[in-house]
N, C-alpha and C positions, 0 to 999 in steps of 0.2 A: 559452677555454670553444671555439673552434673546432680548438683540436688536440684536446680531449677527443671529439669527435664523428668525428672525421677516426680517430682510433683506433681509436673505438668501432665505424665503420663497416669498417675492415680485418679487426679479431677478427670481424665477424660476415660479411661475406664467404670469411676463412678459416676460420670452423667449419663454415659452410656448405658451402663444398668438402672440408673434411675427409670431412664427413658422408657428401655424394655418392661420393666414392673411396672411402672405405671401403665401405658398400654396395655400389659396382660391384665392386669386388676381390672382394667377396664370393661376391657372384652369381657372376664369373667362377672362382673359384677350385673352387668346388662342382661336382662330377661330375656332370652332368643333360644332356638331351638339348638342343644346340644353340639350337632353336625356345625352346625354355623361356627359357633364358639371354638370349635375343635380346628376347623376348615383357616381362619383366621391367626387362633393359636401358632397352628403348623408352620402357615407361610411366615409368620413374625421369626420363628425361631431358625427356620432355613432360611433364609434370606434375611438376614433382622433389619437395620437403614431402610434398605426399601421394603420390608414387609410394614414397617410400623408408619411410612409415608402414605403407603397405600390404603391401607386402613385409615388415618386422620383421611387421606380425599373419600374413599367409598366403604366404610365401615357402617358409619349411624347415617339412619334417616333425618339431614337435616338441608331443609328447604328454604331458610335464610331466616334473616330476623324480619325483614317486611313481610314475605309469606305469612310466614308463623301471624305475627300482627293483623292481616287480613284477614285471615281464616277466622280467628276470633271474632272478627266486625262482621264477616257472613254470618256465622253460624246463626244466632237468631232469627233472622229474617225468612232464611229458608228453612230454617226448622218451622217457623209460624206459618209460610206458605204450605208445607206438605201434610201440617196438623188442617188446615182448610182442607185441601185434597182428600183426606183419610176421613172427614166427616162427611164431605159429599160423597163421596161414594159409596161408604156404606157394603163394604164389599166382601167382611170381615165370615159372615155366618153361611155365604155360599162357595166357602174354597174346598178344593178337591184336598185328598189327604197329603198329596206331595206338598201343595201350593201351602197350606196353612201354617205349618214350623216356619217354611223362610218366610211368609207373608208375616209370620212373629218376629222373627231373628231381623229383618230387614227395618220392622217399626221402631224396636226397642233400640238398634243400635247407629240408624241411619232415619229412622223419622220418616220413612217412603212406606207406603203401602202398596198391596196389590190390586192391580184394577182390572175389572170383567170387561167387557161387553170391545175387544178387539179384533179389527178384520189383518189376518196377514198372513204372507204371499212369502214363500222359500224362493230365492231366485241362486242359483247355483254355478255360473258362467260369468267370468268377469266382463264378455264384451255384450254379454244382456244388463248384465247390473247396469254395468256406463250408459247404457241405452235408454235405460227406465229412466236413472237418475236424470240424462240431459233433458227426456220426455216430459218430467215432471217438472227440471225445471223453467221448461220454456210456458210451464202452464201459469209458474208462480204470478199472485200478484202480489206481495205486501214483502213479506222477509225470508233470506233462505239464509240458513246458517251452518255451515260443515267444519267439521273438525276431524285433521285425520292424522295419523303418524306418518304417515310417507306419502305424499304428494309426488307421481314422478314424472315427468314431460314424455310425450309421447302416444301417439294412437290416438284412441278416444278421451284419453286424459285433457288433451290439447281441445277434443271438442267441447268438454265440461267447463274448459277455460273460459272459451266461445259464446256456449250460452250463458255463464255469467255475467258477461259482458253485457251481451242483449239485456239480457232482463234488467242489469243498472240503469242499462238507458231508456228500459219502457219504466220508471222508478222504484225499483224494489231494493230495498238494501240488502246488502251481501256482507257479510261476515265474515270471514276464513281463520280458521287458528289452526296452525300445524305446528307439528314435533320441529324444534331447530334442529338437531342432529338427523331425525329421520329422516326430513324433505332438506336437505342440504342441496342435493340436487334442483330442487325445482329454485330454492332460494338463491343459487348463482346462475338460475338461466332467465332467460326474458319476461321469464310471465310475472314474476311481481312486480315489476315497473309499469308492464302492460296494464295488468289487474287494477293497482293501484291508482293508474293515470284515468281510470274508466270510472274511479269510486265507489271500489271495492275494498274492505278494510280490510286487513290480513296482519295479523299477529304471529310473532315468533313465540313458541310458548318453550319455555324451558331452554331460551338460546344458549350455547356452551362460550362461555367465557373464560379464558386461562386465568387474566387477573385476579376473578373469585374464586380460584377451585379450593382455598381451605374458608370460605365463607359459606357455600352451600353445596350438597353433592351436586356432582356432577353430570352422574349417570341417571336421574332421575330422567323417566321420558312421559313424555302425555301417551298413552296407544292407546285412546279411546278412536274409536270412527263411526263419525255420528253425522247424517245429514237430517235437519229438520227444514221443511217448507210447507211457511202459510201457519205453522202450529197445525198443519192436519195430515202430514205426510211424513215421515221418516223412516230412516235406514240406519241400522247398524248389525254390524256382523265382523267376521275375520277379514274382510277386503280394504286394504286401503287405495286411495286415489291411486290407481295405475292399471293401465293394459296390459295384460299377463303377455303378450305377444311383443311389448318392448321391455320388458322389466327382469336384470340381472340372466340376459339370456347367457352369459359369459360362465356361471355358474355353473353349468355343467348337471344341472338337476331338474330341468324341463320344467315348461310352463307352472307357476303359480297355480293350485286349487283354492279356491273360496266360494264362503256362501252370503250370502247378504240379506237379511228380515226385513222387506218393507213392510210398515205396519200405519194402521189409520187407528183413534178410537184414542180413548181417554190416557194409552199409555203414552203416545207422542208429548205431550205436554211435561210427564216426568223426563223424556228425552231432552225435552227443551228445556226446564229446569237445571238439568245438570249442563247442558251447552252455559247455562247464563252460571253459572261456578267453575265454569275453568275459565269464561272470558274474565269474568272479577276474579278470579285468583289471578290473573296474568298481567290484567290492566288498572285493574280498582275503577272499570266503570261498570254500575249496578243495571241490569239488564233485566233482572226477575221483575222489575212491575209492569215488564212490557206481556207479561206471559198469566193469560186469562186461564181459570181453572175449567176444565172439560165440562162440558153439559154430558151428567149420566144419564143415559136413559131406561125406561122404565122393563123390567128384569125379562117382561114378556116380546119387547119391541128388538129384540136384536138375537141374531140366531146361535151369537156366543156370549150370551148372557152370562152363562155358569162357567165361561172358561179364561181362565185369570193371565195374564202378563203381570210379572215381577221386574222392576228396572234396579238393578245392583250394581252401582258405581262401587268403585276402591281407589286407591292410593294417596297420592299425599293430600293431607290434608280432612282426611276422612280416617273412620276408625277402623285402627290396625285387623289386619287379617280376617277382616269379614266374607272378601269371598272365600279363602280357606273354609273357612268356618261353613258355608255356604254348600260348596263341593261337598265337605265331609258329611253333612246334612243329609245332604241326598244321597250320598252310596250307603248311608248304615239304614235310610231310608229305603231301599234297592229290596225289593221281594224275590223278584224274578230274573232280571236281566240287566245289565249296566254295559253301554257302549260307549265309547272314549276317543275323539278325538285330537290329536293336538302336535304341531310340527317339531315342539320341541318339549321334550319330555324327560325333564331332572325336577321328579317328585321330591315334597320335602317327606321329612320323615312318616311323620302324622299320614299324609295324603298314601304313601307307599303302604301303610300297616290298613289303610283301610278299606283299600282294594285286595289286599292276601285275605284279611278276615271276610270280605264279601265272595270272594271266590274259594274259599274254605267254609263259607257257609251255605254253600250249595249253587249261587245265585252264579249267572253265567256273568263272566266278563270277560269284554271283548276289546283289547286294544288297537288301535288304529294310525300308525304314524311312517312317515315318508320313509321309502327306502335308501334314498341318497336325500342329506341334508346340508344344507348353505351355512354352518357355522361345524366345525372342523371342533371345534373340542365341547359341542352340547351332543354329538354324535357321537364319540367315544363313552362322553360319560354316562349317558341315555342306557348302553350297552351295557354300565355296571349293574344296573335294573333288572334285566333281563329274567337271569338266575331265579332269583327272589320272586318275581311274580310268577316263572314258568312250573315253578316245585309248587307254587300255589293255586296253581291250577288256570291260572289266565291265559287266555288265549292271548299273542301277542302278534301282529298282520302286518307286515312291510311293504307298504302300499307304492307303487312301481309305476303308477301313471301321471308324473309331477311331483313337485313336493307339495305335499299335501297340507295346505296353511289354514285348515277348518277347522276350528275350536270348538267344539262338542261333545254332551252328555246326554244321552238318551236311557231311561231310565224306567225297565217295566212297560215298554213301548207307548205311554201316556203320559210322562212328562220328559221334558230335556231345559238342557241352558244351555245357552249358545250368546256367544259373546267376540270378545279379544283377548279373553286369557290364554294365554300358555299356560301350562301343567307343569310349571318348573317357579324357581324361588322368585325371580325378578318379577315374572307376572303376579302369582302369588303376594307377594309383601312388599312388593317396590313399585313398581308402574302406576299411572293414573290408566285405570282399566273400566270397564260396564261391561254387564253380560243379562241377557235378559233369560228369568225363570219361565218357563212355558206350560203352562195345565189344556190342553188341547189337543183332545184325541184324533182330530183330523189332518191338525198342524204336525203332530207328530208322529202317522201313520208317513207322511211326505217325507220327512227327516228319515225314518226310519229305510225307507225303500230307499232315501240317495246312501247311507250307511251300506246300504246291502250290498248296491253299486261298488262301492269304495272295497269293499271284502271281496269282489269278485276281479277288482285289479291289483289284490297283494296277494301275496306269498305268506302263508304262515310258519312260524320260526318253530321248529321242529324241538322237544327241548332236550332229547337223544344228543342229536346233529352238535347242539347249541353246546353242548359239554364238551364234545372232542373239536372246538377251534384249537388251536395251534395257541402256545400258554405265552407270546408274545402278545397277540393280542389281549391275554385277561391281565397284561401286566399294565397294558397303557390303558386299558379300562379302567384299572383299579385305581391308579395315579389320577387320571381324570374325575375317577369319584370323591377321592379326596377332597378336592375344590368344589364340588357339585353344588353345595350351598352359597358359592361367589357367583354360579354364570350367572 
């Protein structure tokens, strides 16, 4: 009997070693940043069995067999549609110095061209944003397509739902695509049944199903925020469909501070096409054929005929690391100044190096982040990057007027990137996101004025005082820094 137990022990030890070695080898062979691989290896060797299970659940970008097959079938029609859009737009020769390289990158990797002749409006207050959306919904005559990471019931968000019901009663087609995890409070409320009973189509994106946890990665999120009305008006930016007066009031961080861009013009169709991609990705229902190519005006007939908007989607089913490439390209092209805002700052090694290099080469780099954050782990992990950035000359400001949720980057006061992307690994490499790269001097001036107001409500971190913080804080920061690539 003792020999049996010895054999069983040896078998279990061998199996344990094979599992640990096999998963470790898989991590090492994957082409990813060194810090990400190191964080996974540390987790596996510190908490072996738990680490293996967590890696199998969250370690690789697995969207599931059906969605992989669907992406293969979707790619060709969307590529052809964007090629037609590119031929019709003929915008290549009139792009500015910042817009041209982003256009070329997006065209080669995504097939999406930059488009001229859009009218843009920057809206910065959640109540104002929701009221503008409600007004546009009331004027809708054909279609309303909306997708959000979070729809949180309460306040003006409920009035949006009522407006959608009224639109549907007028015969308007209404489709909602909401993330299954981010909008769980919405799905647990009365609104889904009420809306569907009135003819509104609702799809839960990337629903969380524990029974399928080993078949696809469960923490991938649909993080885009897009509204398209009659293929004529679009909104996108940082704000979820929430009334900030009713959202996370118990978190102790104040009201969430957001912006949205309202646009009309050719780029509305690019956002509509992206929505149709997301809808088909979830439902296998093709809406792309319903989207008409925009009418391109004469260069002299529009006051923004020389100003461009580049729609840049990223995430599941799309080329890897595209948004990180866009950010890096923009940072390295900066000549005078860069101002960034992000609620969650846990950058990749490449992005961190780009910001340090820009500051060290004489570019004025300002980073604005919230003073208080709703994520405990991100709060501590982000602090671990401050010393390197401060030593390189980056100015770091902590905004104390609420949870600054705006995601933006203003470069040389004449080019900007606005969208849903946080400066963290999750947004850069995992979630489905959308950004607008905008070359419009008037719009950038307005954004610059908004960022100045943010700075006035912020405290700048003093590099010397930062070095004097208690040792226990440094240790906590380093602990969470170790796992920063996984946050």
